[in-house]
LUMVO-248423 format. One line per field, with one value per residue: residue number from 1; x negated, y negated, z negated of N, C-alpha, C in turn. Coordinates in Angstrom, 1 decimal. Last residue first. Layout:
BEGIN
num: c(NUM  ...)
n.c1: c(X  ...)
n.c2: c(Y  ...)
n.c3: c(Z  ...)
ca.c1: c(X  ...)
ca.c2: c(Y  ...)
ca.c3: c(Z  ...)
c.c1: c(X  ...)
c.c2: c(Y  ...)
c.c3: c(Z  ...)
# end
This chain:
BEGIN
num: c(193  192  191  190  189  188  187  186  185  184  183  182  181  180  179  178  177  176  175  174  173  172  171  170  169  168  167  166  165  164  163  162  161  160  159  158  157  156  155  154  153  152  151  150  149  148  147  146  145  144  143  142  141  140  139  138  137  136  135  134  133  132  131  130  129  128  127  126  125  124  123  122  121  120  119  118  117  116  115  114  113  112  111  110  109  108  107  106  105  104  103  102  101  100  99  98  97  96  95  94  93  92  91  90  89  88  87  86  85  84  83  82  81  80  79  78  77  76  75  74  73  72  71  70  69  68  67  66  65  64  63  62  61  60  59  58  57  56  55  54  53  52  51  50  49  48  47  46  45  44  43  42  41  40  39  38  37  36  35  34  33  32  31  30  29  28  27  26  25  24  23  22  21  20  19  18  17  16  15  14  13  12  11  10  9  8  7  6  5  4  3  2  1)
n.c1: c(38.9  37.1  36.4  35.4  33.2  31.1  30.7  29.4  27.3  26.2  25.8  23.6  21.8  20.8  20.2  18.1  16.4  15.8  14.5  12.1  10.8  10.0  8.3  6.2  5.6  4.8  2.8  0.9  0.3  -1.5  -4.0  -4.7  -5.8  -7.3  -9.5  -10.9  -11.4  -14.7  -16.1  -15.9  -15.1  -12.1  -9.6  -7.3  -7.1  -6.2  -8.3  -8.6  -10.9  -12.8  -11.3  -9.8  -10.1  -10.0  -7.3  -5.0  -2.0  -0.2  2.1  4.3  5.1  3.6  3.0  3.5  5.6  2.8  0.9  0.7  2.0  0.4  -2.3  -0.3  0.1  -2.5  -3.5  -1.3  -2.4  -5.0  -4.8  -3.1  -5.4  -8.4  -11.1  -13.3  -15.4  -15.0  -12.4  -10.9  -8.4  -7.5  -4.4  -2.6  -2.3  -3.2  -3.0  -4.5  -4.4  -5.1  -4.9  -3.1  -1.7  -2.1  -0.5  0.6  1.9  2.4  1.8  2.3  -0.1  -0.3  -2.4  -3.1  -6.0  -6.8  -6.4  -7.9  -9.5  -8.8  -9.7  -9.8  -8.1  -6.9  -3.4  -1.7  0.4  3.8  4.9  5.2  4.6  5.6  7.2  9.7  9.2  8.1  4.9  3.0  1.7  -0.4  0.9  -0.7  -0.7  -0.5  1.4  2.7  0.4  0.9  1.6  4.2  2.6  -0.8  -2.7  -5.6  -6.7  -7.0  -9.9  -11.7  -13.8  -15.1  -15.2  -12.9  -13.3  -15.1  -13.6  -11.4  -12.7  -11.0  -10.7  -9.1  -7.7  -8.4  -10.1  -11.4  -9.6  -7.4  -4.6  -3.6  -4.7  -3.0  -0.8  -1.3  -1.9  1.2  3.1  5.2  5.5  6.1  8.0  8.1  6.9  8.6  11.2  10.5  10.2)
n.c2: c(-22.7  -23.6  -20.7  -19.5  -21.4  -20.6  -18.0  -18.3  -19.4  -18.2  -15.3  -16.9  -17.0  -14.9  -13.8  -15.5  -15.0  -12.2  -12.8  -13.5  -11.5  -9.8  -11.8  -11.9  -9.1  -8.8  -10.0  -9.8  -7.1  -7.7  -9.1  -6.8  -5.4  -7.5  -7.7  -5.0  -2.6  -1.0  -0.8  0.0  -3.0  -2.1  0.0  0.9  4.5  6.8  9.2  12.6  13.7  13.9  13.7  15.0  16.9  14.9  15.1  17.2  18.1  21.4  23.9  24.4  21.0  19.5  18.1  17.5  15.0  12.8  12.1  10.0  8.2  7.4  6.0  4.3  3.1  2.3  0.5  -2.2  -2.7  -3.3  -5.6  -7.2  -7.5  -7.1  -6.3  -4.1  -3.1  -1.3  0.5  3.3  5.5  8.4  10.6  12.1  14.3  12.9  9.8  6.0  2.3  -0.3  -3.4  -4.2  -3.4  -0.6  0.8  4.9  7.8  10.5  13.2  15.2  14.0  10.6  8.1  4.6  2.3  -1.0  -3.4  -3.3  -0.3  1.7  2.9  5.9  5.3  4.7  3.9  2.2  1.7  1.3  4.1  4.8  4.3  4.7  3.2  3.6  7.2  8.7  10.3  11.0  7.9  5.3  3.0  -0.6  -1.2  -2.0  -0.1  2.7  6.1  9.2  12.3  13.5  13.2  14.1  13.1  14.5  11.6  11.2  11.5  9.4  7.6  5.3  4.0  4.6  5.0  7.1  8.6  9.3  8.6  7.6  7.4  4.8  2.9  -0.1  -2.5  -3.6  -5.2  -7.6  -8.4  -7.2  -7.9  -10.4  -10.1  -12.0  -14.4  -16.5  -18.6  -18.2  -18.5  -20.7  -21.2  -20.2  -21.9  -24.4  -23.5  -24.0  -26.8)
n.c3: c(4.7  2.7  2.3  4.6  5.8  3.9  4.1  7.0  6.3  4.5  6.2  8.2  6.4  5.6  8.3  8.3  6.1  7.4  9.4  8.5  6.9  8.5  10.1  8.1  7.1  10.2  10.0  7.7  8.8  11.0  9.6  8.2  10.7  12.4  9.8  10.4  11.7  12.5  14.7  17.9  18.8  16.7  15.4  13.5  12.8  12.0  9.2  8.2  4.7  3.1  0.7  -0.8  -2.5  -5.0  -5.5  -4.8  -3.6  -4.6  -3.4  -4.9  -5.4  -2.2  1.3  3.3  3.3  4.4  5.4  6.9  5.8  3.8  6.0  6.9  4.3  2.7  5.2  4.7  1.8  2.2  4.0  1.7  -0.4  0.4  -0.8  -0.7  -2.0  -3.6  -2.6  -4.1  -5.8  -7.6  -7.8  -10.3  -12.2  -14.6  -14.2  -15.2  -15.5  -14.3  -12.9  -9.8  -7.3  -5.6  -3.2  -3.5  -1.7  -2.7  -2.3  -4.7  -6.7  -5.4  -4.9  -5.2  -3.7  -5.7  -6.9  -10.0  -10.8  -13.9  -17.2  -19.2  -22.4  -25.3  -25.3  -24.9  -21.6  -19.8  -17.7  -15.9  -12.1  -9.5  -8.8  -9.9  -8.6  -7.4  -8.4  -11.4  -13.1  -14.8  -17.0  -17.7  -20.6  -23.0  -25.1  -27.5  -26.3  -25.7  -26.6  -25.3  -23.1  -22.1  -20.1  -17.6  -15.5  -12.1  -9.7  -7.4  -4.7  -3.8  -0.9  1.6  4.1  3.6  2.5  4.3  8.3  10.9  14.5  15.7  18.7  20.0  21.9  24.0  25.9  24.6  24.5  23.0  20.4  20.0  18.3  16.4  15.8  16.0  17.1  15.5  13.1  12.1  11.8  9.1  8.1  8.3  6.9  4.3  3.8)
ca.c1: c(40.7  37.2  36.3  36.6  34.3  31.5  31.0  30.5  28.2  26.6  26.2  25.0  22.9  21.6  21.2  18.9  16.4  16.1  15.7  12.8  11.6  11.2  9.4  7.3  6.0  5.5  2.9  1.5  1.0  -0.4  -2.5  -4.6  -4.8  -5.8  -8.9  -9.9  -11.4  -12.7  -16.1  -16.6  -16.0  -12.8  -11.7  -7.7  -6.8  -6.6  -6.8  -9.5  -8.7  -12.7  -12.9  -9.3  -9.4  -11.0  -8.4  -6.3  -2.5  -0.2  0.8  3.3  5.0  4.8  2.7  2.4  6.1  5.1  0.7  0.0  2.6  1.1  -2.2  -0.7  1.2  -1.1  -3.9  -1.8  -0.8  -4.4  -5.3  -2.6  -3.6  -7.4  -9.8  -12.3  -15.5  -15.4  -13.8  -10.9  -9.1  -7.2  -5.6  -3.0  -1.5  -4.3  -2.5  -3.9  -4.9  -3.6  -6.1  -3.0  -2.9  -2.0  -1.0  1.0  0.9  3.3  1.3  2.8  0.0  -0.5  -2.1  -3.0  -4.3  -6.7  -6.9  -6.9  -9.2  -9.0  -8.2  -10.2  -7.7  -8.7  -4.5  -2.2  -0.4  2.3  4.9  5.6  4.0  5.0  5.9  9.1  10.5  8.3  6.8  3.0  1.8  0.3  0.4  0.5  -2.1  -0.2  -0.1  2.5  1.0  0.9  0.2  3.6  4.2  0.4  -2.6  -4.2  -6.7  -7.0  -8.4  -11.6  -12.5  -14.9  -16.0  -12.9  -12.5  -15.4  -14.6  -11.1  -12.7  -12.3  -10.0  -10.2  -7.6  -8.3  -9.1  -12.4  -9.9  -8.9  -5.7  -3.1  -4.6  -4.4  -0.8  -1.0  -2.3  0.3  1.7  5.2  5.7  4.5  7.6  8.5  6.8  7.6  11.0  10.8  9.3)
ca.c2: c(-22.5  -24.1  -21.3  -19.3  -21.0  -22.2  -18.4  -17.5  -20.3  -19.7  -15.1  -16.1  -18.3  -15.7  -12.9  -15.6  -16.0  -12.7  -11.9  -14.4  -13.3  -10.0  -11.6  -13.2  -9.6  -7.8  -10.1  -10.9  -6.9  -7.2  -9.9  -7.8  -5.0  -6.5  -8.1  -5.2  -3.5  -1.2  -1.2  0.7  -2.4  -3.1  -0.4  -0.1  2.8  6.5  8.4  11.7  13.6  13.8  13.1  14.1  17.1  16.0  13.7  16.5  17.3  19.7  22.8  25.0  22.2  19.7  18.7  18.5  16.7  13.3  13.0  11.1  8.6  7.6  7.6  5.4  3.2  2.8  1.7  -1.2  -2.3  -1.6  -4.2  -6.9  -6.9  -7.7  -7.1  -4.5  -4.4  -2.5  0.5  1.9  5.5  6.9  10.7  10.7  14.4  14.1  11.3  7.8  4.2  1.2  -2.8  -4.6  -5.0  -1.7  0.1  3.3  6.7  9.4  12.6  14.8  15.2  11.8  9.0  5.8  3.4  0.5  -3.4  -3.5  -1.6  1.5  1.8  4.9  5.7  5.0  4.7  1.6  2.2  1.1  3.4  5.7  3.8  5.7  3.5  2.4  6.0  7.5  10.0  11.3  9.4  6.2  4.2  0.6  -1.1  -2.8  -1.2  1.7  4.7  8.4  11.3  13.1  11.7  14.2  12.0  14.3  12.8  10.1  11.5  10.0  8.6  5.3  5.5  4.7  3.6  6.0  8.7  8.7  9.8  7.4  8.7  5.8  3.5  1.3  -2.6  -2.9  -3.8  -7.3  -9.1  -6.3  -6.4  -10.4  -10.0  -9.2  -13.9  -15.3  -18.5  -18.0  -16.9  -20.4  -22.1  -19.2  -21.4  -24.6  -23.6  -22.3  -25.3)
ca.c3: c(4.5  4.3  1.7  3.9  6.1  3.9  3.4  6.3  7.1  3.8  5.1  8.2  7.0  4.7  7.5  9.9  6.2  5.7  9.4  9.4  5.9  7.5  10.9  8.4  6.2  9.6  10.9  7.8  8.0  11.3  10.4  7.8  9.5  12.5  10.9  8.7  12.5  11.4  13.8  17.0  19.2  17.5  15.7  14.6  11.9  12.5  10.0  9.1  5.7  4.9  0.9  0.6  -1.6  -4.3  -4.6  -5.6  -3.4  -4.6  -2.9  -4.7  -6.5  -3.1  -0.7  3.5  3.6  4.0  3.6  7.8  6.5  2.9  4.7  7.8  4.7  2.5  5.3  6.0  2.2  1.6  4.1  3.1  -0.7  1.1  -1.7  0.0  -1.5  -4.5  -2.2  -4.2  -4.2  -7.2  -7.6  -9.5  -11.0  -13.3  -15.1  -13.9  -16.3  -14.6  -13.5  -10.6  -7.4  -7.4  -3.6  -3.4  -1.7  -2.5  -1.7  -3.3  -5.7  -6.2  -4.0  -5.9  -3.5  -5.5  -5.3  -8.9  -11.0  -13.2  -16.8  -18.2  -21.0  -24.7  -25.0  -25.2  -22.6  -20.5  -19.2  -16.4  -13.4  -10.4  -8.3  -10.6  -9.3  -6.8  -8.7  -10.3  -12.7  -13.7  -16.8  -16.8  -19.9  -22.1  -24.9  -26.3  -27.8  -25.3  -27.4  -26.5  -23.1  -22.2  -20.9  -18.6  -16.7  -13.2  -10.1  -8.6  -5.1  -4.9  -0.9  0.0  3.8  4.7  2.0  3.8  6.9  10.3  13.1  15.9  17.4  20.3  20.7  22.9  25.5  24.1  25.9  24.3  20.8  20.5  19.8  16.0  16.8  15.2  16.9  17.3  13.8  12.0  13.2  9.9  7.8  9.0  8.5  5.4  4.1)
c.c1: c(40.9  38.8  36.7  36.8  35.4  33.2  32.0  31.4  29.8  27.4  26.8  26.1  23.8  21.9  21.7  19.8  17.8  16.7  16.4  14.2  12.5  11.3  10.4  8.6  6.7  6.7  5.3  2.5  1.9  1.0  -1.0  -3.3  -4.3  -5.2  -7.1  -9.0  -10.4  -12.5  -14.8  -17.1  -17.2  -14.4  -11.5  -9.9  -7.7  -6.3  -7.3  -8.1  -9.6  -11.6  -12.8  -10.7  -9.3  -10.8  -9.8  -6.9  -3.5  -1.7  0.5  2.3  3.8  3.9  4.0  2.4  4.8  4.6  1.9  -0.1  2.3  1.9  -1.3  -1.4  0.7  -0.3  -2.9  -1.9  -0.8  -3.6  -4.9  -3.2  -3.6  -6.2  -8.5  -11.0  -14.3  -15.3  -14.2  -12.5  -9.3  -8.1  -5.8  -4.2  -1.7  -3.4  -3.6  -4.0  -3.6  -5.2  -4.4  -4.6  -3.0  -3.2  -1.0  -0.1  1.3  2.3  2.0  2.5  0.8  0.0  -2.1  -1.9  -4.5  -5.6  -7.1  -7.4  -8.3  -9.0  -9.7  -9.3  -8.9  -8.5  -5.4  -3.6  -1.1  2.2  3.5  5.9  5.2  4.7  5.1  7.8  9.0  8.8  7.0  5.0  2.7  0.8  0.7  -0.5  -1.1  -1.0  0.7  1.6  1.1  1.3  -0.2  2.7  3.3  1.6  -1.1  -3.9  -5.7  -7.2  -8.1  -9.9  -12.3  -13.4  -15.7  -14.1  -12.7  -15.0  -15.4  -12.2  -12.2  -12.1  -11.6  -10.0  -8.4  -8.4  -9.0  -11.7  -10.9  -8.9  -7.0  -4.0  -4.3  -4.3  -2.1  -0.9  -2.1  -0.4  0.3  3.3  5.0  4.5  6.5  8.7  7.3  6.4  9.7  10.4  9.5)
c.c2: c(-22.5  -24.4  -23.0  -19.9  -20.3  -22.0  -20.1  -17.5  -19.4  -19.5  -16.7  -16.3  -18.2  -16.7  -13.7  -14.9  -16.5  -13.7  -12.2  -14.3  -13.9  -11.5  -10.5  -12.9  -11.2  -8.5  -9.7  -11.0  -8.5  -6.9  -9.3  -8.8  -5.8  -6.4  -8.4  -6.2  -4.0  -2.8  -1.2  0.5  -1.4  -2.4  -1.5  -0.7  2.2  5.2  8.1  10.7  12.7  14.2  13.3  13.6  16.7  16.5  14.3  15.6  16.9  19.5  21.2  24.7  23.0  20.6  18.9  18.8  17.2  14.7  13.9  12.4  9.7  9.0  8.4  6.3  4.5  3.2  2.3  0.1  -1.3  -1.7  -3.0  -5.2  -6.2  -6.9  -7.5  -4.9  -4.7  -3.5  -1.1  1.8  3.9  6.6  9.0  10.7  13.0  14.1  12.0  9.0  5.1  1.7  -1.8  -3.7  -4.9  -2.5  -0.5  2.2  4.9  8.3  10.9  14.6  15.6  12.9  10.2  6.8  4.4  0.9  -1.6  -3.6  -2.0  0.2  1.3  4.2  5.1  5.7  4.4  2.2  1.4  0.9  2.5  4.5  3.7  5.4  4.3  2.7  4.5  6.2  8.9  10.9  10.5  7.8  4.7  1.2  0.1  -2.7  -1.9  0.3  3.6  7.7  10.4  12.1  11.9  13.1  12.6  13.6  12.8  11.9  11.2  9.9  9.2  6.7  5.7  5.4  3.8  4.4  7.3  8.0  9.0  8.2  8.0  6.3  4.4  1.6  -0.9  -2.7  -3.3  -5.1  -8.5  -7.1  -6.5  -9.1  -9.8  -9.6  -11.9  -14.5  -17.3  -18.2  -17.3  -18.8  -21.1  -19.9  -20.3  -23.0  -23.8  -22.2  -24.1)
c.c3: c(3.7  4.2  2.0  2.8  5.3  4.8  2.7  4.7  7.1  4.6  4.7  7.5  7.2  5.0  6.3  9.1  7.8  5.8  7.9  9.1  7.0  6.9  9.4  9.0  7.3  8.4  10.4  8.5  7.2  10.0  10.4  8.5  9.1  11.6  11.0  9.3  11.3  11.6  13.2  14.9  18.7  18.2  16.6  14.7  13.3  12.5  11.2  8.9  6.7  5.7  2.4  1.2  -0.2  -3.0  -4.2  -5.0  -4.8  -4.3  -3.0  -4.0  -6.0  -4.5  -1.3  2.4  3.5  4.0  3.9  6.5  6.8  4.5  4.7  6.6  6.1  3.4  4.3  6.4  3.8  1.3  3.7  3.7  1.0  0.3  -0.7  -1.0  0.0  -3.5  -2.7  -3.3  -4.2  -6.2  -6.6  -9.2  -10.5  -12.4  -14.3  -14.8  -14.9  -14.6  -13.9  -11.4  -8.3  -7.3  -4.9  -3.2  -2.4  -2.2  -1.7  -2.2  -5.4  -5.5  -5.4  -4.9  -4.9  -5.0  -5.3  -7.8  -9.9  -12.4  -15.5  -17.4  -20.3  -23.5  -24.4  -25.5  -23.4  -22.0  -19.4  -17.7  -14.5  -11.7  -8.9  -10.0  -10.5  -7.6  -8.0  -10.5  -11.7  -13.4  -15.7  -16.9  -19.0  -21.0  -23.5  -26.5  -26.4  -26.3  -26.2  -27.2  -24.5  -23.1  -21.3  -19.3  -17.6  -13.9  -11.6  -9.5  -6.4  -4.9  -2.5  -0.3  2.4  4.1  2.6  3.0  6.0  8.9  12.5  14.6  17.3  18.9  20.8  21.9  24.9  24.9  25.4  24.7  22.4  21.1  20.9  17.7  16.6  16.1  16.2  17.5  15.4  13.3  13.6  11.9  9.1  9.2  8.8  6.8  4.8)
# end
C-alpha cells in the first residue's frame, strides 16, 4: 500500500503551474479569506474548570492549548486558524475555546484542512518577528492585512493550495520511508555479523 501511495507522486498535478500562464501570486486581505474574525475572551487560569473543550491561549507549547475546560465559553468552529498576540498561527481541526490573547479566523465555506495549512504557513511567515510583549497583535488589527496567494484568472486557486500541501506531505513520507529502509538495512547488517 505504501509503495502505491509513493508511486502516485510521479503523476501528482503540482507542477501544472509551470504550464499555466494564468497562474500568479496576488494579494488578498485577511477579511476576504476569513469573513469571521473574532478575539477570544479573558478566562483566568484560576477560573478554569476541568472539562472537554480544548482552550487556546498565546504560545507555541502544545500549539497553544493550555488545557481542556468545562467553562461556559464561546465554542469556535473546527477548520479555523488561531493567531495569538505574538503572531503564532495554528490550524484547528476541532472545536475549541480561546482566551483574549488569541484571534480566531474562519470561513464557513473553507473546510479543506490542506488549504488552511497552506494559508496558516503564509500568514505565519508574514507575521514572524513583528509582534512581542511590547507590540501585541489583536484580531481587530488584521482585517486589511494582505497575503500573496495563488490565483488563476483572478480567482483564488484553492485547488493549488490543497495539491501543494498534499505533495509536501507525500514527499515527507517518501523521505521517511527511505530513511526507515536505510535504518532497517543497517540493523540487519549489524545483526548478521
